[in-house]
C-alpha positions as a Markdown table, in Angstrom:
| # | Residue | x | y | z |
|---|---|---|---|---|
| 1 | Met | 51.8 | 35.7 | 29.2 |
| 2 | Arg | 53.7 | 37.3 | 26.3 |
| 3 | Ser | 57.4 | 37.0 | 26.2 |
| 4 | Ser | 59.3 | 40.3 | 26.7 |
| 5 | Arg | 60.5 | 40.6 | 23.1 |
| 6 | Arg | 56.9 | 40.6 | 21.9 |
| 7 | Ser | 55.3 | 42.8 | 24.5 |
| 8 | Arg | 56.2 | 46.2 | 23.0 |
| 9 | Ala | 52.9 | 47.5 | 21.7 |
| 10 | Val | 52.9 | 50.8 | 19.9 |
| 11 | Pro | 50.2 | 52.9 | 18.3 |
| 12 | Phe | 50.3 | 52.8 | 14.4 |
| 13 | Leu | 49.5 | 56.5 | 13.8 |
| 14 | Ile | 45.8 | 55.9 | 14.5 |
| 15 | Ala | 43.3 | 58.7 | 14.8 |
| 16 | Thr | 41.6 | 57.0 | 17.8 |
| 17 | Ser | 38.8 | 59.6 | 18.2 |
| 18 | Leu | 37.4 | 58.5 | 14.8 |
| 19 | Leu | 37.7 | 54.7 | 15.2 |
| 20 | Val | 35.1 | 52.1 | 15.8 |
| 21 | Leu | 36.5 | 49.5 | 18.2 |
| 22 | Leu | 36.3 | 46.6 | 15.9 |
| 23 | Phe | 37.9 | 43.7 | 17.6 |
| 24 | Gly | 36.2 | 43.7 | 21.0 |
| 25 | Cys | 32.8 | 43.7 | 19.3 |
| 26 | Ala | 33.9 | 41.0 | 16.9 |
| 27 | Thr | 34.9 | 38.6 | 19.7 |
| 28 | Ser | 32.1 | 38.7 | 22.3 |
| 29 | Ala | 29.1 | 37.4 | 20.3 |
| 30 | Pro | 30.8 | 34.5 | 18.6 |
| 31 | Ile | 32.4 | 33.3 | 21.8 |
| 32 | Gln | 29.0 | 33.1 | 23.5 |
| 33 | Glu | 27.6 | 31.0 | 20.6 |
| 34 | Glu | 30.5 | 28.6 | 20.8 |
| 35 | Arg | 30.1 | 28.1 | 24.5 |
| 36 | Ser | 26.4 | 27.5 | 24.1 |
| 37 | Glu | 26.9 | 24.9 | 21.5 |
| 38 | Ser | 29.6 | 23.1 | 23.5 |
| 39 | Gln | 27.5 | 23.0 | 26.7 |
| 40 | Ser | 24.2 | 21.9 | 25.2 |
| 41 | Gly | 25.4 | 20.0 | 22.2 |
| 42 | Gly | 23.5 | 22.3 | 19.9 |
| 43 | Glu | 19.9 | 22.3 | 18.8 |
| 44 | Ala | 20.4 | 19.6 | 16.2 |
| 45 | Ala | 21.9 | 17.2 | 18.8 |
| 46 | Ser | 18.7 | 17.3 | 20.9 |
| 47 | Gln | 16.6 | 15.9 | 18.0 |
| 48 | Pro | 16.2 | 12.1 | 17.9 |
| 49 | Thr | 16.9 | 11.9 | 14.1 |
| 50 | Ala | 20.1 | 14.0 | 14.2 |
| 51 | Pro | 23.3 | 12.1 | 13.7 |
| 52 | Arg | 25.7 | 11.9 | 16.6 |
| 53 | His | 29.2 | 13.3 | 16.5 |
| 54 | Ser | 32.0 | 11.0 | 17.1 |
| 55 | Gln | 34.0 | 11.3 | 20.3 |
| 56 | Thr | 37.0 | 12.8 | 18.3 |
| 57 | Glu | 34.8 | 15.4 | 16.7 |
| 58 | Ser | 33.2 | 16.4 | 20.0 |
| 59 | Gln | 36.6 | 16.7 | 21.6 |
| 60 | Glu | 37.8 | 18.9 | 18.7 |
| 61 | Glu | 34.7 | 21.1 | 18.9 |
| 62 | Glu | 35.2 | 21.5 | 22.7 |
| 63 | Gly | 38.9 | 22.3 | 22.1 |
| 64 | Asn | 38.1 | 24.9 | 19.5 |
| 65 | Ala | 35.5 | 26.5 | 21.8 |
| 66 | Ala | 38.0 | 26.8 | 24.6 |
| 67 | Ile | 40.5 | 28.5 | 22.2 |
| 68 | Leu | 37.8 | 30.9 | 20.9 |
| 69 | Ala | 36.9 | 31.8 | 24.5 |
| 70 | Gly | 40.5 | 33.1 | 25.0 |
| 71 | Asn | 42.3 | 36.3 | 23.8 |
| 72 | Ala | 42.9 | 36.4 | 20.1 |
| 73 | Ser | 46.1 | 38.5 | 20.4 |
| 74 | Val | 47.6 | 36.0 | 22.9 |
| 75 | Phe | 46.7 | 33.2 | 20.5 |
| 76 | Leu | 48.5 | 35.0 | 17.6 |
| 77 | Asp | 51.4 | 36.0 | 19.7 |
| 78 | Gly | 51.9 | 32.4 | 20.9 |
| 79 | Gly | 52.6 | 31.3 | 17.3 |
| 80 | Leu | 54.8 | 34.2 | 16.2 |
| 81 | Ser | 58.4 | 33.4 | 15.2 |
| 82 | Glu | 59.4 | 37.1 | 14.8 |
| 83 | Glu | 59.1 | 40.3 | 16.8 |
| 84 | Leu | 56.1 | 42.4 | 15.8 |
| 85 | Glu | 54.5 | 45.5 | 17.2 |
| 86 | Pro | 50.8 | 45.1 | 17.8 |
| 87 | Val | 48.7 | 47.9 | 16.5 |
| 88 | Ile | 46.7 | 49.5 | 19.3 |
| 89 | Val | 43.1 | 50.6 | 18.7 |
| 90 | Gly | 41.1 | 52.4 | 21.4 |
| 91 | Gly | 43.6 | 51.1 | 24.0 |
| 92 | Ala | 43.4 | 47.4 | 22.9 |
| 93 | Val | 45.4 | 45.3 | 20.6 |
| 94 | Ala | 43.7 | 45.2 | 17.1 |
| 95 | Ala | 43.1 | 41.4 | 17.0 |
| 96 | Gly | 40.0 | 39.3 | 16.9 |
| 97 | Trp | 38.3 | 36.0 | 16.0 |
| 98 | Tyr | 36.8 | 35.4 | 12.6 |
| 99 | Tyr | 34.7 | 32.7 | 11.0 |
| 100 | Pro | 34.7 | 31.3 | 7.5 |
| 101 | Leu | 31.5 | 31.9 | 5.5 |
| 102 | Asn | 31.4 | 28.2 | 4.4 |
| 103 | Gly | 31.9 | 25.8 | 7.3 |
| 104 | Glu | 32.6 | 22.8 | 5.0 |
| 105 | Asn | 35.8 | 21.5 | 3.5 |
| 106 | Glu | 37.8 | 21.7 | 6.7 |
| 107 | Ala | 37.2 | 25.4 | 7.0 |
| 108 | Val | 37.7 | 26.5 | 10.6 |
| 109 | Pro | 37.7 | 29.8 | 12.6 |
| 110 | Gly | 40.9 | 31.7 | 13.3 |
| 111 | Ala | 42.5 | 34.9 | 14.7 |
| 112 | Met | 43.6 | 37.9 | 12.7 |
| 113 | Gly | 45.4 | 41.0 | 13.9 |
| 114 | Leu | 47.2 | 44.1 | 12.7 |
| 115 | Tyr | 50.9 | 44.5 | 13.5 |
| 116 | Ala | 53.8 | 46.8 | 12.5 |
| 117 | Ser | 56.9 | 45.1 | 11.2 |
| 118 | Gly | 59.8 | 47.4 | 10.2 |
| 119 | Gln | 58.5 | 49.6 | 7.4 |
| 120 | Ala | 55.3 | 47.7 | 6.8 |
| 121 | Leu | 51.8 | 47.1 | 8.3 |
| 122 | Val | 51.3 | 43.4 | 8.3 |
| 123 | Leu | 48.4 | 41.0 | 9.0 |
| 124 | Ala | 49.0 | 38.1 | 11.4 |
| 125 | His | 46.7 | 35.2 | 11.1 |
| 126 | Arg | 46.4 | 31.8 | 12.7 |
| 127 | Ser | 43.8 | 28.9 | 12.4 |
| 128 | Val | 42.5 | 27.2 | 15.5 |
| 129 | Ser | 43.4 | 23.9 | 13.8 |
| 130 | Val | 47.2 | 24.5 | 14.3 |
| 131 | Val | 47.2 | 25.0 | 18.1 |
| 132 | Asp | 50.3 | 22.9 | 18.7 |
| 133 | Glu | 52.3 | 23.7 | 15.6 |
| 134 | Pro | 55.4 | 25.8 | 16.2 |
| 135 | Ser | 55.5 | 29.2 | 14.4 |
| 136 | Ala | 51.9 | 28.6 | 13.5 |
| 137 | Thr | 51.0 | 32.3 | 13.1 |
| 138 | Arg | 51.5 | 33.4 | 9.5 |
| 139 | Val | 52.4 | 37.0 | 8.5 |
| 140 | Thr | 51.2 | 38.6 | 5.3 |
| 141 | Pro | 52.3 | 42.1 | 4.3 |
| 142 | Leu | 49.4 | 44.6 | 4.0 |
| 143 | Leu | 50.6 | 48.1 | 3.4 |
| 144 | Pro | 53.9 | 50.1 | 3.5 |
| 145 | Arg | 54.3 | 52.0 | 6.8 |
| 146 | Ser | 53.9 | 55.7 | 6.3 |
| 147 | Ala | 54.1 | 58.7 | 8.6 |
| 148 | Asp | 51.2 | 60.3 | 6.8 |
| 149 | Arg | 48.8 | 57.4 | 6.8 |
| 150 | Arg | 46.0 | 57.4 | 9.4 |
| 151 | Val | 43.4 | 54.9 | 10.2 |
| 152 | Arg | 40.0 | 56.5 | 9.8 |
| 153 | Ala | 37.7 | 53.6 | 10.7 |
| 154 | Leu | 37.7 | 49.9 | 11.5 |
| 155 | Glu | 34.6 | 47.7 | 11.3 |
| 156 | Pro | 33.7 | 44.0 | 11.2 |
| 157 | Ile | 32.4 | 42.4 | 8.0 |
| 158 | Glu | 29.5 | 39.9 | 8.4 |
| 159 | Leu | 29.0 | 38.2 | 5.0 |
| 160 | Gln | 26.3 | 35.8 | 6.3 |
| 161 | Val | 23.3 | 38.0 | 7.0 |
| 162 | Gly | 22.2 | 37.7 | 10.6 |
| 163 | Ser | 24.9 | 35.2 | 11.6 |
| 164 | Gly | 26.5 | 37.3 | 14.3 |
| 165 | Arg | 29.9 | 36.0 | 13.2 |
| 166 | Pro | 32.3 | 38.3 | 11.5 |
| 167 | Ala | 34.0 | 36.9 | 8.4 |
| 168 | Gly | 36.6 | 39.6 | 8.4 |
| 169 | Phe | 37.0 | 43.4 | 8.8 |
| 170 | Arg | 37.5 | 46.5 | 6.7 |
| 171 | Ile | 40.0 | 49.3 | 7.4 |
| 172 | Arg | 39.7 | 52.8 | 6.1 |
| 173 | Phe | 42.9 | 54.8 | 5.7 |
| 174 | Ser | 43.6 | 58.4 | 4.9 |
| 175 | Glu | 46.9 | 59.6 | 3.5 |
| 176 | Asn | 47.7 | 63.1 | 2.0 |
| 177 | Asn | 43.9 | 63.8 | 1.5 |
| 178 | Arg | 43.4 | 60.5 | -0.3 |
| 179 | Asp | 41.2 | 57.8 | 1.3 |
| 180 | Glu | 41.3 | 54.0 | 0.6 |
| 181 | Glu | 39.9 | 51.0 | 2.3 |
| 182 | Val | 41.1 | 47.4 | 2.7 |
| 183 | Phe | 38.7 | 44.4 | 3.0 |
| 184 | Ile | 40.2 | 41.4 | 4.8 |
| 185 | Ile | 38.2 | 38.1 | 4.8 |
| 186 | Trp | 39.1 | 35.0 | 6.7 |
| 187 | Thr | 39.2 | 32.0 | 4.3 |
| 188 | Gly | 39.1 | 29.3 | 6.9 |
| 189 | Thr | 42.5 | 27.7 | 6.0 |
| 190 | Gly | 45.7 | 27.6 | 8.0 |
| 191 | Asp | 48.2 | 28.1 | 5.2 |
| 192 | Asp | 46.6 | 30.4 | 2.7 |
| 193 | Pro | 46.5 | 34.1 | 3.6 |
| 194 | Pro | 43.2 | 35.8 | 4.2 |
| 195 | His | 41.6 | 37.3 | 1.1 |
| 196 | Thr | 42.5 | 41.0 | 0.8 |
| 197 | Val | 40.9 | 43.7 | -1.4 |
| 198 | Arg | 42.4 | 47.2 | -1.5 |
| 199 | Leu | 40.2 | 49.9 | -3.0 |
| 200 | Pro | 40.3 | 53.7 | -3.3 |
| 201 | Ile | 37.5 | 55.9 | -1.8 |
| 202 | Ser | 36.3 | 59.2 | -3.2 |
| 203 | Ala | 33.2 | 61.1 | -4.2 |
| 204 | Val | 33.2 | 59.2 | -7.5 |
| 205 | Arg | 34.1 | 55.7 | -6.2 |
| 206 | Arg | 32.5 | 53.7 | -3.4 |
| 207 | Thr | 32.2 | 50.1 | -2.2 |
| 208 | Ala | 29.5 | 48.4 | -0.1 |
| 209 | Leu | 28.4 | 45.0 | 1.0 |
| 210 | Arg | 24.8 | 44.1 | 0.2 |
| 211 | Asp | 22.7 | 41.0 | -0.3 |
| 212 | Leu | 21.9 | 41.5 | -4.0 |
| 213 | Thr | 20.7 | 37.9 | -4.7 |
| 214 | His | 18.5 | 37.6 | -1.6 |
| 215 | Asp | 20.2 | 34.4 | -0.6 |
| 216 | Gly | 21.4 | 35.5 | 2.9 |
| 217 | Val | 25.0 | 36.2 | 1.7 |
| 218 | Arg | 26.2 | 39.7 | 1.0 |
| 219 | Glu | 27.9 | 40.6 | -2.2 |
| 220 | Met | 30.6 | 43.3 | -2.7 |
| 221 | Val | 29.3 | 46.2 | -4.8 |
| 222 | His | 31.5 | 48.7 | -6.5 |
| 223 | Leu | 30.1 | 52.0 | -7.8 |
| 224 | Ser | 32.2 | 54.4 | -9.8 |
| 225 | Val | 31.7 | 57.4 | -12.1 |
| 226 | Ala | 33.5 | 57.1 | -15.4 |
| 227 | Phe | 33.6 | 58.9 | -18.8 |
| 228 | Asp | 33.4 | 57.2 | -22.2 |
| 229 | Ala | 35.4 | 58.1 | -25.3 |
| 230 | Met | 32.8 | 60.7 | -26.2 |
| 231 | Gly | 33.1 | 62.4 | -22.8 |
| 232 | Ser | 29.7 | 61.2 | -21.6 |
| 233 | Arg | 29.3 | 60.5 | -17.9 |
| 234 | Glu | 28.5 | 57.0 | -16.8 |
| 235 | Ile | 27.8 | 55.4 | -13.4 |
| 236 | Met | 29.2 | 51.8 | -13.4 |
| 237 | Val | 28.1 | 49.2 | -10.9 |
| 238 | Asp | 30.0 | 46.0 | -10.5 |
| 239 | Ala | 29.1 | 43.1 | -8.3 |
| 240 | Leu | 31.4 | 40.4 | -6.8 |
| 241 | Ser | 30.2 | 37.3 | -5.0 |
| 242 | Trp | 32.1 | 35.3 | -2.3 |
| 243 | Ala | 33.3 | 31.9 | -3.7 |
| 244 | Asp | 34.9 | 29.8 | -1.0 |
| 245 | Thr | 38.2 | 31.8 | -0.7 |
| 246 | Arg | 37.8 | 35.0 | -2.8 |
| 247 | Phe | 35.4 | 37.4 | -4.4 |
| 248 | Val | 34.6 | 36.7 | -8.1 |
| 249 | His | 32.9 | 39.1 | -10.5 |
| 250 | Ile | 29.3 | 38.2 | -11.3 |
| 251 | Gly | 28.0 | 41.2 | -13.2 |
| 252 | Ser | 28.1 | 44.8 | -14.1 |
| 253 | Val | 25.6 | 47.5 | -15.3 |
| 254 | Pro | 26.1 | 51.0 | -16.7 |
| 255 | Leu | 23.2 | 52.8 | -15.1 |
| 256 | Ile | 22.9 | 55.9 | -17.3 |
| 257 | His | 23.2 | 53.9 | -20.5 |
| 258 | Thr | 20.6 | 51.4 | -19.3 |
| 259 | Leu | 18.2 | 54.2 | -18.2 |
| 260 | Asn | 18.5 | 55.9 | -21.6 |
| 261 | Arg | 17.7 | 52.6 | -23.3 |
| 262 | Glu | 14.5 | 52.3 | -21.3 |
| 263 | Leu | 13.6 | 55.9 | -22.2 |
| 264 | Thr | 14.1 | 55.1 | -25.9 |
| 265 | Gln | 11.9 | 52.1 | -25.7 |
| 266 | Leu | 9.2 | 54.1 | -23.9 |
| 267 | Glu | 9.3 | 56.8 | -26.6 |
| 268 | Ser | 8.8 | 54.2 | -29.3 |
| 269 | Arg | 5.9 | 52.6 | -27.5 |
| 270 | Leu | 4.2 | 55.9 | -26.9 |
| 271 | Lys | 4.4 | 56.5 | -30.7 |
| 272 | Thr | 3.2 | 53.1 | -31.9 |
| 273 | Glu | 1.2 | 51.1 | -29.3 |
| 274 | Asn | -2.6 | 51.4 | -29.3 |
| 275 | Gly | -3.8 | 48.6 | -26.9 |
| 276 | Ala | -6.2 | 49.4 | -24.1 |
| 277 | Asp | -4.0 | 47.9 | -21.4 |
| 278 | Trp | -1.0 | 49.9 | -22.6 |
| 279 | Lys | -3.0 | 53.1 | -22.7 |
| 280 | Ala | -4.3 | 52.5 | -19.1 |
| 281 | Ala | -0.7 | 51.8 | -17.9 |
| 282 | Ala | 0.7 | 54.9 | -19.6 |
| 283 | Asp | -2.2 | 57.0 | -18.2 |
| 284 | Leu | -1.1 | 56.0 | -14.6 |
| 285 | Ala | 2.7 | 56.2 | -15.3 |
| 286 | Leu | 2.6 | 59.7 | -17.0 |
| 287 | Gln | 1.4 | 62.2 | -14.5 |
| 288 | Pro | 0.0 | 65.4 | -16.2 |
| 289 | Ile | 1.6 | 68.7 | -15.0 |
| 290 | Glu | 1.0 | 72.3 | -16.1 |
| 291 | Asp | -2.7 | 71.6 | -16.8 |
| 292 | Ser | -1.9 | 68.9 | -19.3 |
| 293 | Pro | -4.8 | 66.4 | -20.2 |
| 294 | Pro | -4.6 | 62.7 | -19.4 |
| 295 | Val | -2.2 | 61.1 | -21.9 |
| 296 | Ala | -4.3 | 58.0 | -22.9 |
| 297 | Pro | -6.6 | 59.8 | -25.4 |
| 298 | Leu | -3.5 | 61.1 | -27.2 |
| 299 | Leu | -2.0 | 57.7 | -27.8 |
| 300 | Pro | -0.4 | 56.6 | -30.1 |
| 301 | Ala | 1.2 | 60.0 | -30.5 |
| 302 | Arg | 3.2 | 61.2 | -33.5 |
| 303 | Glu | 5.0 | 63.9 | -31.4 |
| 304 | Val | 6.8 | 62.5 | -28.3 |
| 305 | Arg | 9.9 | 64.1 | -26.8 |
| 306 | Ile | 11.8 | 62.3 | -24.0 |
| 307 | Pro | 15.0 | 64.0 | -23.1 |
| 308 | Arg | 17.9 | 61.6 | -22.6 |
| 309 | Ile | 19.8 | 61.8 | -19.4 |
| 310 | Thr | 23.5 | 62.7 | -19.7 |
| 311 | Glu | 24.4 | 63.3 | -16.0 |
| 312 | Leu | 23.1 | 62.1 | -12.7 |
| 313 | Ser | 24.2 | 63.4 | -9.3 |
| 314 | Leu | 23.7 | 60.3 | -7.1 |
| 315 | Asp | 24.9 | 59.6 | -3.6 |
| 316 | Leu | 27.1 | 56.6 | -4.2 |
| 317 | Ser | 26.8 | 55.4 | -0.6 |
| 318 | Arg | 23.2 | 54.4 | -1.3 |
| 319 | Gly | 22.0 | 51.2 | -2.9 |
| 320 | Ser | 19.0 | 52.7 | -4.8 |
| 321 | Trp | 17.6 | 56.0 | -6.0 |
| 322 | Glu | 14.3 | 57.5 | -7.0 |
| 323 | Phe | 13.7 | 60.7 | -9.0 |
| 324 | Thr | 11.3 | 62.2 | -11.5 |
| 325 | His | 11.8 | 63.0 | -15.2 |
| 326 | Asp | 9.6 | 65.3 | -17.4 |
| 327 | Ile | 8.6 | 64.4 | -21.0 |
| 328 | Ala | 6.4 | 65.9 | -23.7 |
| 329 | Val | 3.6 | 64.4 | -25.7 |
| 330 | His | 2.0 | 66.6 | -28.3 |
| 331 | Gly | 3.4 | 69.6 | -26.4 |
| 332 | Asn | 1.8 | 68.5 | -23.1 |
| 333 | Ile | 4.1 | 67.9 | -20.1 |
| 334 | Tyr | 4.1 | 64.7 | -18.1 |
| 335 | Arg | 6.2 | 63.5 | -15.2 |
| 336 | Leu | 7.7 | 60.0 | -14.9 |
| 337 | Leu | 8.9 | 58.4 | -11.7 |
| 338 | Ile | 12.2 | 56.5 | -12.2 |
| 339 | Arg | 13.9 | 54.0 | -9.9 |
| 340 | Leu | 17.5 | 52.9 | -10.1 |
| 341 | Glu | 19.1 | 50.0 | -8.2 |
| 342 | Ala | 22.8 | 49.4 | -7.8 |
| 343 | Asn | 22.4 | 45.7 | -8.6 |
| 344 | Pro | 23.8 | 44.3 | -11.8 |
| 345 | Val | 22.1 | 40.9 | -11.2 |
| 346 | Ala | 18.6 | 42.4 | -10.8 |
| 347 | Glu | 16.2 | 41.6 | -13.6 |
| 348 | Gln | 15.3 | 45.3 | -13.9 |
| 349 | Pro | 18.0 | 47.6 | -12.3 |
| 350 | Val | 16.3 | 50.5 | -14.0 |
| 351 | Gln | 12.5 | 50.9 | -13.7 |
| 352 | Ile | 10.0 | 53.5 | -15.0 |
| 353 | Asp | 7.2 | 53.3 | -12.4 |
| 354 | Gly | 4.1 | 51.8 | -13.9 |
| 355 | Ile | 5.7 | 50.8 | -17.2 |
| 356 | Gln | 7.9 | 47.8 | -16.4 |
| 357 | Gly | 6.2 | 44.5 | -17.3 |
| 358 | Arg | 3.4 | 46.2 | -19.3 |
């Protein structure tokens, strides 16, 4: 039971009708998994060739499972050395259990929760490895406290695809008609604070988590609309990968610039290449419209006009897009199908259907 000086729970100006109840969902599934493993010994333990855990390791795993079966907010509160006001979400304290992406190198689960402390919103965090340590709950400042700030949404973050174990959570705030979100990832250590990324949200700036490398781990993807020195519009895509305790940048791609480069190469090939395989590919890729003839007999063509793209209106919440683009060959009109992928590490983030690889 909480001491009286820590039991004063107050709402932190949260628009509860718009919230997703993060922390209850984040707790139930992982607890069930831990109980199953502690009771049965896990699938690997039932195999004759699997190494046996030492008695100390088994006792530690059982102890961790018992902790994780409890209430995260009570666990956090038990290690606090100062009075904090728990943030209430949907009638419950905003606290839950989280799991490190990499279970090696002494990384262990822990609890994280949102609290108000004076004029700040803070993050309380505590590893299950410091059960008996006094003042074990660490407190990290998150945001200044503001009468105008509202929480728009809360949701768990699962970096390992299909693991069922949240590695952290994201919060979306709104203040004076401006939105921003904060990603908070449990790093699996007792002393270091969780990794925090604070980002603006708007019609021209979005962030998502997607498995870009198809290795079962989600990367962080930033999409933003920018303008170069000449005033040309560009859509930048940046990707960051989780590296033990933080996100690191792994690549970027300017989508419009890359698309126009592909169109320039296509124009050159339509003017110069004469191979039978190329003509067959072009004939499939360039769909005649407005009663135009098939393009193959016209190749190579002296007169090719492919308009470059200066602006694209894309829904930045998506990870890929598909649209058509009309070009002219000897005055005849043909239609291309173009695919874009918000993936800087992809071999071909921009593809002209039927042309790539030919």
